[in-house]
N, C-alpha and C positions, 0 to 999 in steps of 0.2 A: 207160550212162553219160550223165551230164547234159550238156546244150548249153552251151557256153561261148561267149562273145562277146568279141572281142578288138579293142582299138582301137588303130589306128596312130598313134603320136605322131610330129608333125613335129620331127625332132631339130634341123634348124635353127631352127625357132623358139625351142627351150629355148636354143641358144647365143646368139641375138639377145638374149632377153629378160634372160638372165642378164647378158651383157657391158653391158647398159645399166644395170645397176644394181639389178635386181629380186632379191629374195633367194631363196634355193632354196626356202624354205617357202611364200612369197607365189607364186612360179613354179608349185610344185606344185598349189597351190589354184585359180589362175587357169587352168591349163591342164586341171585334173581328172585329174592323174595322183599316183602315190604319190611322196613325197620320195625314196624309195629309187631310183625309176626316174630321178629328175633328178639326184640324185647319180650314179649309175651313168654316165650320159651326160656329166656335168661333170668327173669325176674325171681322164680323160685330158686335156682342155683344161688343168685345172690344173696337172697333172703337167709338161705341156709348157711351163709358165711364162706362160700366157695368165691375165689377172686382169682383172676386170670394171672400167670406167671408162677405157680406152685410147682411142684414136682411133675415131671412129664406123666400124663396119663393117656393111655391108648383110647381106642373106639370102644374095646372091650370092657373097659373100668367103667366108661360111661354107662354102657348097655344095660349094665345092672341095676341096681337102684337109682335110676335116674331122677332127679327131683321131680316132682308131681305139682301140676296146676290144680288150685283148690278151687 
């Protein structure tokens, strides 16, 4: 079996950058992850009514009850 390397993505970083207005494609490219990975974590946030460009939120705000994937 081949050896695999996995990179842990800081999920709150995805939320912070997306919320500040960065597109999903640009976000995926800047973080070095696939667009599908970004979409996987942003779908629950969008489903709960969160949209980019609202009042400023810090990384600590996102670290609390972050939307969960079901």
